[in-house]
Every structure is written in C-alpha cells, then in structure tokens.
N, C-alpha and C positions, 0 to 999 in steps of 0.2 A: 920843528915839531912835525912828526910824521902824519900823513893823511889817515884817517880812519878807514879800515878796511870796509870794502863795500859788501853789505850782507847779501847772502843768496836771494832773499826775498826781493831786494832792490834789483838784482840782476834779472830775475825772472820777470818783473813787471815792465821793466825796460824792453827786454826781448819780446814779450807778449804784444806790446803796442808798437814796436818799431820794425818788426818783421814784415818784409814785403813778399808777395807771391813770387816775384821775379827772382827772389834770392834763394828759393827753396829747390832743392835737388829734385830731379824728375822722379826718381825712385820713391821718394817720400809721397809725392803727389799721387802717383799711380797707386800705391798701397792705400793711401787714404780713400781713394775712389772705391777700391775693392772693399774697405771696411764700411763705407757709406752704402754701397749696393747691398752688402750682406746684411747689415743692420736693418735697413728698409725692408728687405725681404723677411727678416725675422718679425718685424712688426706686422707685416702683412698677414703672415702665417698665425701669429699669436693674437691678433687684435680681439678675437671673440672667444678666447679661452675662458672656461668658467671663472666667474667673479669679475671680469673685466667689464661687461656691460653695466653691471651695477656700480662699479666704480666710477665710470664715466657719467652715468646719470646723476650720482651724487655730486661730481664736480661740476656739471652743468647747473645744478641747483644753487650753486654758490654765486652765480652771476659775475659781474665785472665786464671790464672793457673787452671788446671783441678784437684781439690782437694777433692771434695765431690759432692754427686749425689742429684740432685733434684727429690725426690721420686715421682713415678707414671709417670714421664717424661723421666727419664733416662740420662739427660744431666749432665755432670760433670762441675762444675764452682768453683771459689774460695770458700773456706769453709764458709766465712761469707755470701756470696750470697746464697749458698745452705741452710744454716740454716735459713736465712731470707725467703727464698721461702718456705721451708717446714713448717715453723711457719704460714705463711700466708694460705697455703693451709689447714692446720688442724683447722685454726680459722673460716673457711667458714661458718659452720652452728651454730656457737656459741655453740658447742657440747662437747667441751674438758673439762677436770676436773676442778673444781673451789672450792672456800671457804677454804682456809688455816685456821686451828684452832691452836693457840699457848697457851698451858696451859689454855685451855678453853676460850681464847679470840679469837672470829671469826673475820676474816678480809676479806674485800672485795677484791677478786683477782682472776685472771685467770693465775696461775703461770706455770702450766705444758705445756701450749701450746708454751711457750717460752723455757722453761728449757729442756723438753724432746727432742725437735727438735735440740736445741743446742748441747746437749750431744750426739745425734746420729750422727749429721754431724761432730762434732769434733772427735768422737771416730773413725769414718770411715777415716777422713783425717789422724789421727795420728796412725792409724793401731792398736789400741787397742781392748781388748775384753769386755765381759759383766760385769765383776766385776769392772774394771775401769769405765766403763759407769755409773753403778749404784752408785758407790761411788761419782763420780763428780756430778751426778744429784742430790743425797741427800744433799751434802753440798750447792749446788746452791739453791735447793728448800728451805732449812732450812733458809739461810740468807734472801731470799726475804720475806718469811712468817713471820719471826721475825721482819723485817723492816716494813712491812705492819701493823702488829698487835700492834706495839708500837708507831704508829703515829696517828695524828688526820687526817688521810688521808680520804677524802670524795669525791664522784664523783661530788658534787655540787660545788667544787672548780673549775672544768672545766678540771682538768688533768686526763688522763687515766693511771691508775696504770700499765697496760700492757706496757706503754712506759716509765715508770719512775722506779719503784721499780724492775720490772722484769730484768732490765738491770744489776742489781748487781748479780742476779742468773746466768745470761748468762757469766758475767765477771768471776765469781768464777769458773764455770764449764771450761771455756776456759783456765783461768790461771792454773788450777790444771792440765789439759791435756797437756798443753804446758810445764809443769814443772817450772813455774816461781818460783823465790825466794819470801819470804815474802815481802821484800822491793818492789819488782817489781809488785807483786799483789796488794799491798796497793796503789801504783801509778796508776795501771790500774783502780782500783775503783775510784780514783780521776779523771782520764781522762773520764770515762764513764759518770760521773756526768754533763759533759759539753755537753753530747750528748743526754740527756733525753728529753722527751717531749710526745706528744700525746694529742689530744684534744677530749673531749667527744662530740663536735660539729659534729664529724664524724658520730655519731649515731643519734643525733637529726636531722641531715639532710638526713638521709638515704643513706649514700654512701658506696661504697666498701672500701673506706679508713679506715673504722672501723678496718680493719684487719691489717693495716700497723703497729701501735705501737708495737704490739706483735712481728712482725718480725724484726722491727728496733732495738728493745731491743737486739736480738740475734746477728744481725750483728754488732752492736755498741760494745757489750761485747766482741765479739771475736776481733774486730779491736783494742779495747783498751788493750787487753792482748797482742796481737801481737806487738803493738806499745811499750808497756812496755818491752817486750823481746828484742826489737830492741834498747832500752836504753833511751826512753822518760820517763819523770816524770810528775806526776800530783800532785794535792792537797793532803796533808798528811792524811786528815780526810774528807772522802766524806759524812760522816753521820752527824757529830755534830759540824763542823766547821761553823763560823757565816753565810756562804753563802752555806752550805752543804745542803744535801737532805731534812732534816726536816724543815729547814728554808725556802727553796725555794718551796717545792712541798706539804706541809702539814700544818695543824694548829699547829703544834709543836711536840715536843717529850713528849709522854705520856706513861704511864705504862712501864717506862724505866727499871724496874726491870725484865721484860721478855726478853729484848733484848739479854742478854747473859746467862740467867738463864739455867742451866743444858746444856750449850752448849758443844757439843761433846758427850753427853749422850743421848739426845733426838733429834731426826730429824723431824722437822715439814715440812708440805707440804699441797697441796690441799687435802681435805678430802672428796669430793664429786664426784661421777660419775654421770653426768646428764642423766636422762632418756629421755629428749626431746630436740630436736634441735632448742632451742630458749633461749632467755634471762632467767636466773635463776629467776628472779623476776616474771615471768609468770607461773612457774610451779605449784604453789599451786592452782591457778585458773584452770589450765589445769586438775589437778587431781580432783578438784571439779566438773568440767564439765563432765569428763568422769564418776565419780561417779554417778552424776545425771542421765545421759544417760542410765546407767546400772541399777540403782535403780528403775527408773520409766518407763523404756523401751521406752524412747523418741524417736521420729522419726523427722528428720529435717524438713520434709514437714509439720508436725502437729504443729510446734512451731510458734507462732505468734510474741512473743517479748522476749528478754533477756535483763535483767538489771543487770549490775555488780556494786555492792556497795563497795566502797573503802574509806579509809581515805584520808585526803588532801595530805600528803606526798607521797602516792602511785600515786594518780591522777596526781601530779606534776612531777612524774618521766617521763623520756622519753618514757617509754611504755604506758604511758597514754596520749600522745600527740594525736591530730586528725590524724586519719589513711588516709593519702594522698599518693597514689601510684605514686611514682616519677621515676627517671631514673634507679633506682636500686631497684626493688621491693623486693628482698630478705630481704634487711636490714629493709626496712619499715615494713615488716610483722614480722620478727623474733624478733623485739623488740616492739611488740604491744600486749597489754592485749586483745584488741578487736579481732584481727585476730586469735590469738591462741585458744581463747575460741570458737570462731566460728568454727574453724577447728576441735577442739576436739568434739564439739557437732554434726557437720556434719559427721565426720569420726570415731568417737570413739576413737581418738588417734591423736597425732601429731607426723609426721615422715618427713624426708628429702623432700620426693616427693611432700609435701604439699606446699613447698616454690618455686616450679617451676613457672615461669612466666604464663604458660598456666593454672595452677591451681588458681593462685591469681587472674587472670583476667576472669575466667570462669563466665558466667552469673549467675550460681547457687551459686557460692561464693559470688558474688556481691550482690545477692538478700538476702542471709542469713545475710551478715555484715550489711545491712540496718535495720535489726532487733535488732541489738546489740547496747546498749548505756552504757556508763560509768557514774556513779552518785555517788555523795558524800553521806555518811551515813547520815540519818536524825539526828542521834545522834552525835553531834559534837565531842564528846570525844572517839568514838568507834575506836578501832584499827583493827577491824576485816575486812576481806573480805567476800563477799557473793555473790551468784548468784540467781536471780529470774527468773524463766521461766514461761511465760504465754502462754498456748496453744490456738489454734484457737477457741477451743470449750468453753474457758473461765476458765478452770481449771489452778490453779497456784501451783508452787512449788518453795520453797526457802530453800537454804542450805548455812550454813557458811563454808567457805573453811578452812580446817585445815592446819596448819603449820607443815607438816610431814617430810620436808627435805628429800624426797625420794632420795636415792643414797649416803647419808652420811655413810661413813664407819663404824661409831660406833653407831649411832642412829637409822639408817633405810637404811641399805645397800640393793643394788640390789642383787637378788637371783643370783646364778650361771647361771641359765638358762637365766635370763634377761641380764646379763652382756655379756654372749656369744652371745645372740640374738642381742644385740646392735651392737657388732663387726661384726657379720655376715651380719646384716641388712646394715651396711655401705659398706661392701664388695659387696652385691647384688646391692646396689643402684649404686655403680661406673660403673658397666657394663664393667669394665676393667680387674677385678680380678676374676677368677673363684672361685667357692666355695671350690674346692679341694685346690687351691693355698692359698685362705684365711685361710683354717684350718692349713695349713703348717705354714703360718706366725704366727698364734695364738700360736700354740704349741711351736714354736721356741722361741717367746717372753716369754712364760711361764718359760722356762729355759734359759733366756738370760745370766744369770751368768755363764753358762757353755761355752759360745762361747769364742773361743780364738781371733776371729776377727768378723767383721760384714759382710763379703764378701757374705755368703749365704743368710743372711736377705736382704741385698741391692738388690741382684739379684731376690729375690722373689717379692720385691717392685717395680720392674720395668717391667711391663707387655709387 
C-alpha cells in the first residue's frame, strides 16, 4: 500500500514551525528588514489620518488584557486588537510594501501591512527578540505569497486579498510565536478560513473601511491560533478542501507546482517598496506626469488640458471611476488616476500632504482637476497608457508612460537615499516623532535581529 501524499497544508505547517533563523538566506533577511522599516514608517506617517483616532478610542473602550501596544498612541490592549490597530494605521496612505513574486509569478497583494504588524505585536506580547520576529514574519509572508500566486485570485471577483489570503500569514506568525504543535496550527488555519472576507466595494465607495480587511486578518489570525492553543479544532485542509480557500475565494487552484516548490529553501514576500502614497496602479502615470513636467518645464498655470489615454481594463478599474469627493476624501483621491496625475503635475510629485482635505478641496486643485480627463485609446488593441498635455498657447506634448515598477527590489529598487527619504518623510509628516527619534528607530530596525526584546523599539514608537 502506497503512503498517502502529504497535503500542501501539512507541508506548510511543518515548515512554519521548523524553520530556523540560521537556515534562512541573507538576502531574504535583509529584504525582510527593509519591509519592516518601510511598514513602520507608513504607520508613523498614517497614524493620525482622519478616522484613525476615533477607531483607536473605540478599540480602547473594549477593554481586555494589556498585552501589546497600539503604536504611536501608547495604549496596551489585547494582542489581537493591537495588531489589528497597527495594521490599520499603517494602511492609511496605501503606502506599504506590495507585489509578492513567487518564482517569477507576480501576485496582487499587500502582504506586509498585515504580517509585519502581526509579527511586531505578537513578538512584544511574547517577549521575544528580533530573530524570532524575522523568522515568524518570513514564514508568514511566504505562505501568503505562495497562496496568492497559485490561485486565480482577481479583484474583479470582489474579494479583497488583504482580508482573505493575508489571514494565513497572520495565523502562521501567531501560531509559530505561540509555540503551537503542527496539528494545532493546521486547525488554526482551518478556523481562520471561517473568518476571511473583505469587499473591494470599500474602495469603490471611497470609505475608510478599505483599511479594515488588512487589520481583521491580523486579529483573526491571532484569535485562531489562540483558539487552537485552547483546544479547538477546525477543518483539516483550509486550502484544497471542497470548501477551502481556493474554492471559495478564487477562480481555482492554478500554477499548483509553485505552492510548495522549494518550500523551506526560498522565502517569498512583497517585492516592492512604493515610492508614492497611492494605489500602485497609479504609479506609472505619476512617473510619466513627473517626467513630462521636468522634460518640458511645464507650469500648472500654463496647462490648458490634460488627457490620460488608457486601455479598457484600466479605465474600468476603481482608479478610473469618476472622481466624486465624498465623506472620506482621502480614499476617493488615493485610488484615482485623475487626482494623482493632477497632483504630480501641479506639485512635481505625490506626497502624503497632498491627501489632506484642505489640499483636495483647494480651489486651485479643483480648477486643475477640471482640465484632466480619462479617455480610451483610439486604437482598441493598445495596452499602453499615455498622457497628452495641451498648453494654453496651443503647444502639445504627449508621452507614453513606461511600466518601470519603481521600488521593485530586483528590477528597479529605490536608492538608499530614496528609501531613507521615504521613511524620514513619514516621520516629518507625522509631526509626533522628531527627526532624531526617527533616526534612532530607523537604525534600530536596521539591526533588529540583534534585539533580545522589543522594549526599546516600542518605547521609541510611543511619542
């Protein structure tokens, strides 16, 4: 009788619990530290975005054990609540790392915004140091990235991957740091399956709730691991059972050879540091707009009209919807081709301060936005995006936007100066952390594997 084939879920839980820091390649560790630094910077900059203080006040009113810290606020709450809050704060500007790549296969994802904050909160609660944190983070990132890359996941199904696949990564991190057995962790994965969700309607409707799925994945992953530790059981195979992840949330299990290929040898994760605080889909247009401003010495006051040419699939994306400023202007504009191109042309860049309500509603912004329109390419088969500028004196300039993937670790990484500049820009924008303290946080995170615990880091992150 032939032995039963080992299921992928069983391979995952074994790898999650058995991986040692010493076995991980240095490149994966260094890239993990970059993602930690960047995500913490995004939390610093986004902590007091509209709606966040009210969310934190509500969470504090729920009470509970004081296990981990809500960063930038200082309140200690149950670890699941702390992780959820920290995820939501860092998501505020849609600025955290993105785009996991598994053996060349890119997947749509914002993994780090969930996994980094889950790892930080769990490491604080468990009193462990940097090596344990990084190891847990990498196995959590790796599982989520592989699950995303091997599925027919697409945002046009309506699910938000931050609220579905990210939950596996959070469960992996929590389960490892809680010291679960393989059986317990497999059951925790089964239980988190029942807590997945997140609708892309949050973005279509321009609401602060777009931040919720990322945080709920953290909370639910931790809760599932805690429940497994208490003796509960869940479905045996959260991935490939008839009502598992692939069946419920995707168009099916595809590219299955990548799911466990080189598991334990290669650790996949988000591979891009975002240079601009807006949806990744807007970044090529932003780059194109900035290049045109610099190349042709364009002045906002001299511009009479701006046309953005795009293929159908881009126009039908939520970033291409009509720009109607609603109850939460930040979301309306951060997920808008029109607004981000306008800001790039008016200010020569796109930065967090450009999403303040007073900037969005400034008459000069409104005037310029009225000059910008989205159009379908005349050639129906074109897959390019382009920007045409018509000046008031009749001159015209047109450039095709290049897909340069700025911020990709492999193809087009940020320079050290750009990376540090982004972090310190978030520090400055916060107006709560001094530059001196920000530099201490940055350098502490650079050597986070040397920390025996997170006490000094947490203290620095509570102004």
